[in-house]
Structure formats: structure tokens, C-alpha cells
LUMMAR-366271 format. One record per residue (C-alpha): residue number from 1; x negated, y, z. Coordinates in steps of 0.2 Angstrom, whole numbers. Each point is the difference from the previous one (the first is absolute). Layout:
BEGIN
<r num="NUM" px="X" py="Y" pz="Z"/>
...
//
This chain:
BEGIN
<r num="1" px="-601" py="535" pz="420"/>
<r num="2" px="15" py="-1" pz="-11"/>
<r num="3" px="16" py="-9" pz="7"/>
<r num="4" px="-4" py="-15" pz="-11"/>
<r num="5" px="-18" py="0" pz="6"/>
<r num="6" px="6" py="-1" pz="18"/>
<r num="7" px="11" py="-14" pz="-4"/>
<r num="8" px="-15" py="-9" pz="-8"/>
<r num="9" px="-10" py="3" pz="16"/>
<r num="10" px="14" py="-7" pz="10"/>
<r num="11" px="1" py="-16" pz="-11"/>
<r num="12" px="-18" py="-3" pz="4"/>
<r num="13" px="2" py="2" pz="19"/>
<r num="14" px="15" py="-11" pz="0"/>
<r num="15" px="-9" py="-14" pz="-9"/>
<r num="16" px="-13" py="1" pz="14"/>
<r num="17" px="14" py="-1" pz="13"/>
<r num="18" px="7" py="-16" pz="-9"/>
<r num="19" px="-17" py="-8" pz="1"/>
<r num="20" px="0" py="2" pz="19"/>
<r num="21" px="-8" py="16" pz="3"/>
<r num="22" px="9" py="11" pz="14"/>
<r num="23" px="9" py="15" pz="-8"/>
<r num="24" px="-10" py="13" pz="9"/>
<r num="25" px="-17" py="-8" pz="-5"/>
<r num="26" px="6" py="-1" pz="-18"/>
<r num="27" px="4" py="18" pz="0"/>
<r num="28" px="-16" py="5" pz="8"/>
<r num="29" px="-10" py="-10" pz="-13"/>
<r num="30" px="9" py="9" pz="-14"/>
<r num="31" px="-2" py="17" pz="9"/>
<r num="32" px="-19" py="-3" pz="1"/>
<r num="33" px="-1" py="-5" pz="-18"/>
<r num="34" px="10" py="15" pz="-6"/>
<r num="35" px="-9" py="15" pz="6"/>
<r num="36" px="9" py="10" pz="-14"/>
<r num="37" px="17" py="-2" pz="8"/>
<r num="38" px="7" py="15" pz="9"/>
<r num="39" px="10" py="0" pz="16"/>
<r num="40" px="16" py="0" pz="-10"/>
<r num="41" px="-5" py="-14" pz="-10"/>
<r num="42" px="-5" py="-11" pz="15"/>
<r num="43" px="16" py="4" pz="8"/>
<r num="44" px="10" py="-5" pz="-15"/>
<r num="45" px="-10" py="-16" pz="-3"/>
<r num="46" px="3" py="-4" pz="19"/>
<r num="47" px="18" py="3" pz="-2"/>
<r num="48" px="1" py="-12" pz="-15"/>
<r num="49" px="-9" py="-13" pz="9"/>
<r num="50" px="10" py="0" pz="16"/>
<r num="51" px="16" py="1" pz="-10"/>
<r num="52" px="-4" py="-15" pz="-10"/>
<r num="53" px="-7" py="-10" pz="14"/>
<r num="54" px="16" py="3" pz="10"/>
<r num="55" px="10" py="-7" pz="-14"/>
<r num="56" px="-13" py="-12" pz="-6"/>
<r num="57" px="13" py="-14" pz="-4"/>
<r num="58" px="14" py="10" pz="-7"/>
<r num="59" px="-11" py="11" pz="-11"/>
<r num="60" px="-9" py="-15" pz="-7"/>
<r num="61" px="16" py="-8" pz="-4"/>
<r num="62" px="6" py="16" pz="-9"/>
<r num="63" px="-17" py="2" pz="-9"/>
<r num="64" px="-1" py="-18" pz="-5"/>
<r num="65" px="-16" py="-6" pz="9"/>
<r num="66" px="-8" py="0" pz="17"/>
<r num="67" px="-15" py="11" pz="-5"/>
<r num="68" px="-4" py="18" pz="3"/>
<r num="69" px="6" py="4" pz="-17"/>
<r num="70" px="16" py="-10" pz="2"/>
<r num="71" px="3" py="9" pz="17"/>
<r num="72" px="-2" py="17" pz="-7"/>
<r num="73" px="11" py="-3" pz="-15"/>
<r num="74" px="14" py="-7" pz="12"/>
<r num="75" px="-3" py="14" pz="13"/>
<r num="76" px="2" py="14" pz="-14"/>
<r num="77" px="16" py="-8" pz="-6"/>
<r num="78" px="7" py="-1" pz="18"/>
<r num="79" px="-5" py="19" pz="2"/>
<r num="80" px="10" py="4" pz="-16"/>
<r num="81" px="-16" py="3" pz="-11"/>
<r num="82" px="-1" py="-8" pz="-17"/>
<r num="83" px="-17" py="-9" pz="1"/>
<r num="84" px="-4" py="2" pz="-19"/>
<r num="85" px="-1" py="19" pz="3"/>
<r num="86" px="-16" py="-3" pz="11"/>
<r num="87" px="-7" py="-17" pz="-8"/>
<r num="88" px="-6" py="8" pz="-16"/>
<r num="89" px="-18" py="-6" pz="0"/>
<r num="90" px="-7" py="18" pz="-3"/>
<r num="91" px="-10" py="11" pz="12"/>
<r num="92" px="-3" py="-13" pz="13"/>
<r num="93" px="18" py="-6" pz="0"/>
<r num="94" px="5" py="-18" pz="2"/>
<r num="95" px="1" py="-10" pz="-16"/>
<r num="96" px="17" py="0" pz="-10"/>
<r num="97" px="13" py="-12" pz="6"/>
<r num="98" px="1" py="-16" pz="-9"/>
<r num="99" px="16" py="-8" pz="-6"/>
<r num="100" px="2" py="-10" pz="16"/>
<r num="101" px="-2" py="16" pz="11"/>
<r num="102" px="12" py="10" pz="-10"/>
<r num="103" px="15" py="-9" pz="7"/>
<r num="104" px="8" py="-2" pz="17"/>
<r num="105" px="0" py="-18" pz="7"/>
<r num="106" px="15" py="-10" pz="-6"/>
<r num="107" px="3" py="-9" pz="17"/>
<r num="108" px="4" py="11" pz="16"/>
<r num="109" px="-12" py="0" pz="14"/>
<r num="110" px="3" py="-13" pz="14"/>
<r num="111" px="5" py="9" pz="17"/>
<r num="112" px="-18" py="-2" pz="8"/>
<r num="113" px="-7" py="8" pz="-16"/>
<r num="114" px="12" py="14" pz="-1"/>
<r num="115" px="-3" py="4" pz="18"/>
<r num="116" px="-19" py="-1" pz="-1"/>
<r num="117" px="-3" py="-13" pz="13"/>
<r num="118" px="-9" py="-17" pz="-1"/>
<r num="119" px="14" py="-14" pz="0"/>
<r num="120" px="-4" py="-6" pz="18"/>
<r num="121" px="2" py="18" pz="7"/>
<r num="122" px="16" py="3" pz="-10"/>
<r num="123" px="7" py="-15" pz="9"/>
<r num="124" px="-6" py="7" pz="17"/>
<r num="125" px="8" py="17" pz="-4"/>
<r num="126" px="17" py="-8" pz="-3"/>
<r num="127" px="-1" py="-12" pz="15"/>
<r num="128" px="-7" py="13" pz="12"/>
<r num="129" px="9" py="15" pz="-5"/>
<r num="130" px="16" py="-7" pz="-8"/>
<r num="131" px="10" py="13" pz="-10"/>
<r num="132" px="-13" py="13" pz="3"/>
<r num="133" px="-14" py="-10" pz="-7"/>
<r num="134" px="2" py="6" pz="-18"/>
<r num="135" px="1" py="18" pz="4"/>
<r num="136" px="-16" py="-2" pz="11"/>
<r num="137" px="-9" py="-8" pz="-14"/>
<r num="138" px="6" py="13" pz="-12"/>
<r num="139" px="-6" py="14" pz="11"/>
<r num="140" px="-18" py="-7" pz="0"/>
<r num="141" px="-1" py="2" pz="-19"/>
<r num="142" px="-1" py="19" pz="1"/>
<r num="143" px="-11" py="12" pz="7"/>
<r num="144" px="2" py="4" pz="19"/>
<r num="145" px="5" py="17" pz="5"/>
<r num="146" px="-12" py="10" pz="10"/>
<r num="147" px="5" py="4" pz="18"/>
<r num="148" px="-8" py="10" pz="14"/>
<r num="149" px="1" py="1" pz="18"/>
<r num="150" px="1" py="17" pz="8"/>
<r num="151" px="-10" py="1" pz="16"/>
<r num="152" px="10" py="9" pz="13"/>
<r num="153" px="-16" py="5" pz="9"/>
<r num="154" px="-4" py="11" pz="-14"/>
<r num="155" px="17" py="6" pz="-6"/>
<r num="156" px="17" py="-4" pz="-7"/>
<r num="157" px="8" py="-6" pz="-16"/>
<r num="158" px="3" py="18" pz="-6"/>
<r num="159" px="-18" py="5" pz="3"/>
<r num="160" px="-6" py="-15" pz="-9"/>
<r num="161" px="11" py="2" pz="-15"/>
<r num="162" px="-5" py="18" pz="-2"/>
<r num="163" px="-19" py="-3" pz="2"/>
<r num="164" px="0" py="-15" pz="-12"/>
<r num="165" px="10" py="11" pz="-13"/>
<r num="166" px="-14" py="13" pz="1"/>
<r num="167" px="-12" py="-13" pz="-6"/>
<r num="168" px="11" py="-6" pz="-14"/>
<r num="169" px="8" py="-15" pz="9"/>
<r num="170" px="19" py="0" pz="0"/>
<r num="171" px="8" py="-10" pz="15"/>
<r num="172" px="17" py="-2" pz="7"/>
<r num="173" px="6" py="-7" pz="17"/>
<r num="174" px="3" py="-19" pz="1"/>
<r num="175" px="19" py="-3" pz="2"/>
<r num="176" px="-2" py="-13" pz="13"/>
<r num="177" px="-17" py="1" pz="9"/>
<r num="178" px="-4" py="15" pz="11"/>
<r num="179" px="-16" py="9" pz="-4"/>
<r num="180" px="-1" py="-9" pz="-16"/>
<r num="181" px="-2" py="8" pz="-17"/>
<r num="182" px="1" py="-6" pz="-18"/>
<r num="183" px="-11" py="7" pz="-13"/>
<r num="184" px="9" py="5" pz="-15"/>
<r num="185" px="-14" py="7" pz="-10"/>
<r num="186" px="-19" py="3" pz="1"/>
<r num="187" px="-3" py="-16" pz="10"/>
<r num="188" px="-18" py="-1" pz="-6"/>
<r num="189" px="-4" py="17" pz="8"/>
<r num="190" px="5" py="-5" pz="18"/>
<r num="191" px="-17" py="-5" pz="5"/>
<r num="192" px="-7" py="17" pz="-5"/>
<r num="193" px="14" py="10" pz="8"/>
<r num="194" px="-2" py="11" pz="16"/>
<r num="195" px="14" py="-9" pz="8"/>
<r num="196" px="-10" py="-16" pz="-1"/>
<r num="197" px="-16" py="8" pz="5"/>
<r num="198" px="7" py="8" pz="15"/>
<r num="199" px="9" py="-17" pz="6"/>
<r num="200" px="17" py="7" pz="-3"/>
<r num="201" px="4" py="-15" pz="-11"/>
<r num="202" px="-6" py="-18" pz="-2"/>
<r num="203" px="3" py="-12" pz="-14"/>
<r num="204" px="12" py="-14" pz="7"/>
<r num="205" px="14" py="-9" pz="-7"/>
<r num="206" px="17" py="4" pz="6"/>
<r num="207" px="5" py="-18" pz="6"/>
<r num="208" px="-16" py="0" pz="10"/>
<r num="209" px="4" py="16" pz="8"/>
<r num="210" px="18" py="-6" pz="4"/>
<r num="211" px="-7" py="-15" pz="8"/>
<r num="212" px="-12" py="10" pz="11"/>
<r num="213" px="14" py="11" pz="5"/>
<r num="214" px="10" py="-15" pz="6"/>
<r num="215" px="-13" py="-4" pz="13"/>
<r num="216" px="4" py="7" pz="17"/>
<r num="217" px="-13" py="12" pz="7"/>
<r num="218" px="-2" py="10" pz="16"/>
<r num="219" px="-14" py="11" pz="6"/>
<r num="220" px="-13" py="-8" pz="10"/>
<r num="221" px="1" py="-17" pz="-9"/>
<r num="222" px="-15" py="-9" pz="-6"/>
<r num="223" px="2" py="-6" pz="-18"/>
<r num="224" px="-11" py="-13" pz="-9"/>
<r num="225" px="0" py="-1" pz="-19"/>
<r num="226" px="-7" py="-18" pz="-2"/>
<r num="227" px="-2" py="0" pz="-19"/>
<r num="228" px="-3" py="18" pz="-2"/>
<r num="229" px="-9" py="1" pz="-18"/>
<r num="230" px="-1" py="18" pz="-5"/>
<r num="231" px="11" py="5" pz="15"/>
<r num="232" px="15" py="7" pz="-8"/>
<r num="233" px="12" py="-8" pz="12"/>
<r num="234" px="-10" py="5" pz="15"/>
<r num="235" px="0" py="18" pz="-6"/>
<r num="236" px="19" py="-1" pz="-2"/>
<r num="237" px="2" py="-6" pz="18"/>
<r num="238" px="-13" py="12" pz="7"/>
<r num="239" px="10" py="15" pz="-7"/>
<r num="240" px="16" py="-5" pz="8"/>
<r num="241" px="-5" py="1" pz="19"/>
<r num="242" px="-14" py="3" pz="12"/>
<r num="243" px="-6" py="-17" pz="0"/>
<r num="244" px="-17" py="-9" pz="1"/>
<r num="245" px="-3" py="-9" pz="-17"/>
<r num="246" px="-13" py="-12" pz="-4"/>
<r num="247" px="-4" py="-8" pz="-17"/>
<r num="248" px="-7" py="-17" pz="-3"/>
<r num="249" px="-4" py="-10" pz="-15"/>
<r num="250" px="-8" py="-17" pz="-3"/>
<r num="251" px="-10" py="10" pz="-14"/>
<r num="252" px="-7" py="15" pz="9"/>
<r num="253" px="-5" py="8" pz="-17"/>
<r num="254" px="18" py="3" pz="-4"/>
<r num="255" px="2" py="12" pz="14"/>
<r num="256" px="-15" py="11" pz="-6"/>
<r num="257" px="12" py="15" pz="-4"/>
<r num="258" px="11" py="0" pz="15"/>
<r num="259" px="-11" py="12" pz="11"/>
<r num="260" px="1" py="13" pz="-14"/>
<r num="261" px="18" py="-3" pz="-4"/>
<r num="262" px="4" py="2" pz="19"/>
<r num="263" px="-9" py="16" pz="2"/>
<r num="264" px="8" py="7" pz="-16"/>
<r num="265" px="17" py="-5" pz="8"/>
<r num="266" px="-3" py="7" pz="17"/>
<r num="267" px="1" py="-16" pz="9"/>
<r num="268" px="-12" py="-12" pz="9"/>
<r num="269" px="-2" py="-18" pz="-5"/>
<r num="270" px="-13" py="-11" pz="8"/>
<r num="271" px="-8" py="-12" pz="-12"/>
<r num="272" px="-5" py="-16" pz="8"/>
<r num="273" px="-8" py="-15" pz="-7"/>
<r num="274" px="4" py="-12" pz="14"/>
<r num="275" px="17" py="-1" pz="9"/>
<r num="276" px="-4" py="0" pz="19"/>
<r num="277" px="10" py="-6" pz="15"/>
<r num="278" px="10" py="16" pz="2"/>
<r num="279" px="18" py="-3" pz="-5"/>
<r num="280" px="10" py="11" pz="-12"/>
<r num="281" px="18" py="6" pz="2"/>
<r num="282" px="2" py="-3" pz="-18"/>
<r num="283" px="-10" py="-11" pz="-12"/>
<r num="284" px="4" py="2" pz="-18"/>
<r num="285" px="-5" py="-14" pz="-12"/>
<r num="286" px="1" py="6" pz="-18"/>
<r num="287" px="-6" py="-17" pz="-6"/>
<r num="288" px="-10" py="-4" pz="-16"/>
<r num="289" px="14" py="-6" pz="-12"/>
<r num="290" px="4" py="-3" pz="-18"/>
<r num="291" px="4" py="19" pz="-2"/>
<r num="292" px="15" py="-6" pz="-10"/>
<r num="293" px="10" py="15" pz="5"/>
<r num="294" px="-13" py="11" pz="-8"/>
<r num="295" px="-5" py="-9" pz="-16"/>
<r num="296" px="5" py="15" pz="-11"/>
<r num="297" px="-15" py="9" pz="8"/>
<r num="298" px="-11" py="-15" pz="-1"/>
<r num="299" px="7" py="-12" pz="-14"/>
<r num="300" px="-15" py="-11" pz="1"/>
<r num="301" px="7" py="-7" pz="15"/>
<r num="302" px="15" py="-9" pz="-8"/>
<r num="303" px="-10" py="-8" pz="-13"/>
<r num="304" px="-14" py="-6" pz="12"/>
<r num="305" px="11" py="-7" pz="14"/>
<r num="306" px="3" py="-19" pz="-1"/>
<r num="307" px="9" py="-11" pz="13"/>
<r num="308" px="-16" py="-5" pz="8"/>
<r num="309" px="-5" py="18" pz="2"/>
<r num="310" px="17" py="4" pz="8"/>
<r num="311" px="-2" py="-15" pz="12"/>
<r num="312" px="-17" py="6" pz="5"/>
<r num="313" px="7" py="17" pz="3"/>
<r num="314" px="14" py="-7" pz="11"/>
<r num="315" px="-13" py="-10" pz="10"/>
<r num="316" px="-11" py="16" pz="3"/>
<r num="317" px="15" py="10" pz="5"/>
<r num="318" px="5" py="-12" pz="13"/>
<r num="319" px="-17" py="-1" pz="7"/>
<r num="320" px="-1" py="19" pz="1"/>
<r num="321" px="17" py="2" pz="8"/>
<r num="322" px="-5" py="-13" pz="14"/>
<r num="323" px="-17" py="9" pz="3"/>
<r num="324" px="9" py="18" pz="1"/>
<r num="325" px="13" py="-6" pz="12"/>
<r num="326" px="-13" py="-2" pz="13"/>
<r num="327" px="-4" py="18" pz="0"/>
<r num="328" px="18" py="6" pz="4"/>
<r num="329" px="4" py="6" pz="17"/>
<r num="330" px="12" py="-9" pz="11"/>
<r num="331" px="15" py="11" pz="-5"/>
<r num="332" px="-7" py="5" pz="-16"/>
<r num="333" px="5" py="-2" pz="-19"/>
<r num="334" px="-8" py="-11" pz="-14"/>
<r num="335" px="5" py="7" pz="-17"/>
<r num="336" px="-3" py="-10" pz="-16"/>
<r num="337" px="0" py="7" pz="-17"/>
<r num="338" px="-4" py="-4" pz="-18"/>
<r num="339" px="2" py="8" pz="-17"/>
<r num="340" px="8" py="-16" pz="-6"/>
<r num="341" px="17" py="-5" pz="-6"/>
<r num="342" px="-3" py="-19" pz="2"/>
<r num="343" px="9" py="-9" pz="14"/>
<r num="344" px="-15" py="-11" pz="4"/>
<r num="345" px="-10" py="15" pz="5"/>
<r num="346" px="15" py="9" pz="9"/>
<r num="347" px="15" py="-8" pz="8"/>
<r num="348" px="-8" py="-18" pz="0"/>
<r num="349" px="-16" py="7" pz="7"/>
<r num="350" px="10" py="9" pz="14"/>
<r num="351" px="10" py="-16" pz="4"/>
<r num="352" px="-15" py="-11" pz="1"/>
<r num="353" px="-9" py="12" pz="11"/>
<r num="354" px="15" py="-1" pz="12"/>
<r num="355" px="0" py="-19" pz="0"/>
<r num="356" px="-19" py="0" pz="4"/>
<r num="357" px="2" py="14" pz="14"/>
<r num="358" px="16" py="-3" pz="10"/>
<r num="359" px="-4" py="15" pz="11"/>
<r num="360" px="5" py="12" pz="-13"/>
<r num="361" px="17" py="5" pz="-8"/>
<r num="362" px="4" py="10" pz="-16"/>
<r num="363" px="5" py="17" pz="4"/>
<r num="364" px="2" py="8" pz="-17"/>
<r num="365" px="-2" py="-4" pz="-19"/>
<r num="366" px="1" py="11" pz="-15"/>
<r num="367" px="-4" py="-3" pz="-18"/>
<r num="368" px="-2" py="12" pz="-15"/>
<r num="369" px="0" py="-6" pz="-18"/>
<r num="370" px="-10" py="9" pz="-14"/>
<r num="371" px="10" py="13" pz="-9"/>
<r num="372" px="1" py="19" pz="-3"/>
<r num="373" px="-1" py="4" pz="18"/>
<r num="374" px="-15" py="-10" pz="5"/>
<r num="375" px="-10" py="-16" pz="-1"/>
<r num="376" px="5" py="-17" pz="8"/>
<r num="377" px="-4" py="-1" pz="18"/>
<r num="378" px="4" py="-11" pz="15"/>
<r num="379" px="0" py="3" pz="18"/>
<r num="380" px="4" py="-10" pz="16"/>
<r num="381" px="-2" py="5" pz="18"/>
<r num="382" px="-3" py="-13" pz="13"/>
<r num="383" px="3" py="3" pz="19"/>
<r num="384" px="-4" py="-12" pz="14"/>
<r num="385" px="14" py="-10" pz="7"/>
<r num="386" px="6" py="7" pz="17"/>
<r num="387" px="-4" py="-12" pz="14"/>
//
């Protein structure tokens, strides 16, 4: 495929997204209908689609229309590429620009448009994050860096960097997070690398790693990851100390890969479908959330979330927190985490939990906002009030 043909393909995928189709489903539909496309073509189209979908509003403004074509015209302009060089109408290229499309819009974009957020979410970012709101929104407009966690059970950072380099992956130590690496180049080869196959590294965002390092652990503890999902955080905790780790999720199918991942990492994680009566010294609730701190990885989220959906998430988080608290030992810790930047899911959720449960106190709080060093993440630690 030519570069122009890749743009044309991205336009079709984006039009399907605008009609309501999830971006991954739209890409899969194109891929199945385009057997002629090679791996580089598929990667290029995917990049165009995700870049355009992250910048849906600002690119549409710069391109003159909220259509797949308008988004790609505007995105190319934002990337410093003259659209008319690709919109030639020849050899599967998009049609030539019309008179309207040849010129930038006369009016500047409104702040919510320029920062690529729905209006109501732009207001939330300003209210919840203050002066940091615009920078957080801006970070979500670009691709996320790739971060890895070095597994100390298998080796150290130097060994991981060397092993990855042998497989064409260039990585450097994270400046702030112990055992974290940032991939500089070759990110698509990580999953095929020896370091990954041997359990020396795992894909995990740096902010998530930093949050897990903030939780106090000691040998002999029993830890329960209450909303384990794929088990990334359970793996990070299990690698730090000789602890007993159990993983639970309301949807057990999400935990399907945990046993294989644990074996690869050299740790043990017990996958449990029901939480029994035995108490844990640390219960981690990585709650279902809006994912607003990770929208550069999953841009569908910011276009699909609405106030009613956010309210439903907040209610679910509160229910899960109260349920999980029952599983904490008398002198244990309850940790609550989200990958959201919204106050309703974070500080406000912690405050209402304490009001509902007077036997607890806030022992620690940390928040990371999306940027070059990691995604958005939030963590609080509750301990029982001394009697």
C-alpha cells in the first residue's frame, strides 16, 4: 500500500468509529476485508486511526469536518504534512481536496476542542485538576510511551536492557521508578523478545509500577488482589516479597492468563473465583473506572463516557470497596486504586468511603497525572482506626 492508500484506509475506519463502532472492532473489520495489506500497512493504518481518534475534535476542526476525511486532513496538518500531497485521487489515494478543505478554519478552536475532550469533561479536568488540567488533557492527545517492569526474580535492569537490545528493543532506566524501563525504540518487538518470554520483563505502565511500590509489604503477608483482571499488579507485588498472593475478579475469564504469567515470572498466584472467610493483610482494589488517565492508550473511552456512565462507575466502585473491606484482617491494609484522573472516582470516593466506614482512616494518598513519565493513576491506603 502507498502512504496515500493507507490514509484512505484510515478514513474508512474512522468513519465507522464515528458511526459508533469501537475502534478495535472497526480496525478488525478493515483488516479482515484487506487481506492484501502487509504487516507494515496494518501497523501504519492502525497508527493513523489511533492518532486521529485521540485528536478527534481538534483534527476535525483543522480539517473542516467531523468525518474520517476531515479528521485525517486535520491530523496531517497537525503533523506538518501538507494534505494535498496525499489527497491526489490516484492509485487508491483519497480524492483531491475541494476548495473548502484547502484552507484552515478561520475561527480558532474552543479550549475543549483544542484539548480534544467533550465539553463536560473539559470542565471536569479544569475543576478537578486546576492548573494541571490542560497539561493532563494535552498529554492524552499523543501516543503513550511503552514502559516495562523488570522482574527482580529473574534479573536486574542492566540484564533486561542488554537482553532486550539483543532482540532489537532499545530501553532505558526510568528516571523515577525503580525497576521500570522506558522503551525508546522497537516497542512492537517486546512481546517476541527473550526477556519477555523468560519473565524478565512485563509490560506495565510506570505510574502503576510506582503505585505498587508504594504499598508496604513484608515476608509472610497474605495479599488479595480483589479486582485482578489480567494480574499485572498481583505479579508486581508478588515479585517484591515472599508473600502469599491471591487474585480474584468478578469476571473470572479476565484471569485466564494469570497462571501462565506467574509461572513465567517465577512467582505463585492463587486464582480464586470466590473470596472466602480468610482475611488478608493487604487487599488491593484496582477498581473498574473511566480509565481517564489512560485514554491515550484507549481513546474510545473519552468519547463514550457520559455523566450517567461516570455516576454508574462511582456507585460500583463504592459497592466494591465496601465489599472488599470485609476481607481485610484486623490490623491489615485496604488499598484503593484507579487509572482515572477524575475527582469523583478518586478523592471523593475515598472521602465517602470514610464517611460510610468510621472504623477506617486515610494513611496515604498519591496521584500521578498522564505525561511523558507515565499514565494517570490514583492510590489511597486505608488502615483501621486504632481502638
